[in-house]
C-alpha positions, 0 to 999 in steps of 0.5 A, a space after each residue: 530633419 526628423 527621421 521616422 523610426 521604422 518598427 520591426 514586426 514578425 512576418 506570418 512565416 516567422 510567427 509560425 516558425 516560433 510557434 512550431 519551435 515552442 510546440 516542439 519544446 513542449 512536446 520534448 518537455 512533457 514526458 520529462 515532466 511526467 516522469 518527474 511527477 511519477 518519480 515524486 509520487 513513487 518517492 512519496 510512496 516509499 516515504 509512507 512505507 518507511 513511516 508505516 515501518 516506524 509505526 509497526 516498530 512502535 506498536 511492537 515495542 508496546 505489545 511485546 513484539 506483536 504487530 498487526 500484520 494479517 488479513 480478515 475473513 480468510 481473504 488473503 488479499 484483504 489486508 487493506 481494512 482500516 475499519 470493517 463492520 465497525 471493527 479494526 483491521 490491520 490499519 485500524 489497530 495502528 489508528 487506535 494506538 495513535 500511530 497514524 499521525 496523518 491518514 494520508 500515510 496509508 495511501 499511495 499518492 500514485 494510485 488514481 483508481 479505484 477511489 475505494 482505495 484512495 484517501 477520503 473519497 466519496 466511496 471511501 470516506 475517512 474516519 478515525 474511529 471504529 464506529 459511526 460510518 461505513 467501512 474504510 479501506 487503506 491504500 496498502 495491503 499487509 502481508 497475510 501472515 496471520 488470519 483473524 475473524 469475528 468467529 471461532 478464530 478469535 480477534 487480535 485487537 484488545 476490546 474487539 473480541 471474537 471466538 468466545 471473547 478471546 484474542 488471538 496473538 498477532 504476528 511477531 515482528 522478529 519473524 518478519 525481518 527478512 519478509 515483505 510486510 506491506 505494499 501497494 495493493 497487489 491485487 491491482 496492476 502495478 502502478 510505479 516505474 511506468 506500470 512495471 512494479 510496486 513499492 513494498 516495506 520490509 521487516 528490517 525497516 527498509 522500503 523499495 520498489 520491486 519490478 513486476 517480473 519478479 512476482 508476475 507468475 504467481 500474481 497472474 495465477 492469484 488474480 485468475 482465482 488461485 487464492 493460495 498464490 497470495 500466501 496462505 495463513 492458517 487459523 489459530 489453534 486454541 488447543 495447542 496455543 499456537 499458529 499453524 504453519 504459514 504456507 510460505 509460497 506465492 506472491 508475498 514469498 516472491 517479494 521476500 528479499 527481492 532486488 529493488 529498482 
């Protein structure tokens, strides 16, 4: 006598219970996955900054301690230029020396806007030479330790002269040992640690995240229009052959030797 095997099946209620459990698990896992992605991007950003530290050290060994850490056009927050008007900014100087092996090292992977500071976007097309296209912006700022321009203040990069064909000297790496030298674009809101901080490189070769509360006061004043709160460099004095005293106050001074997160 043959017995017909009875196949079991989920009832509608059981299916709804299973679906509810799966949805609950997904809801629990998504924040963790988001946090993991954020941590990975922050880690990649710190890796970029350490590569930049190495590039600066290599540049300094070639040019007797000088490093391209400064800003153009008397704008203390404009330390992000790779190329501007077919002239190299602080980052273009490293590109010209072949020290940017992968241009993505100049862009924080956590930044999702604006695309003018992201790698090779329609509004920021990457190019590795000074001529042949529009301006190119990096995704990191350099400290406004030195000020250079096309006019009377001169220009620091050999082959791109201003101020009667003379080149001003760059910042000296030994003067930056205990200072923040490079960081996420600080004239935009913080992007790491859930919007609670940014990552910065330091002259001693280290890189770390700094919480927003450690530089928020001067950041808010600078963003509201007080450009001196970025830190104010002075023009090069051709008569004395020296730079004036840098006003060591403001956001970048706040970042010097701050505790990381």
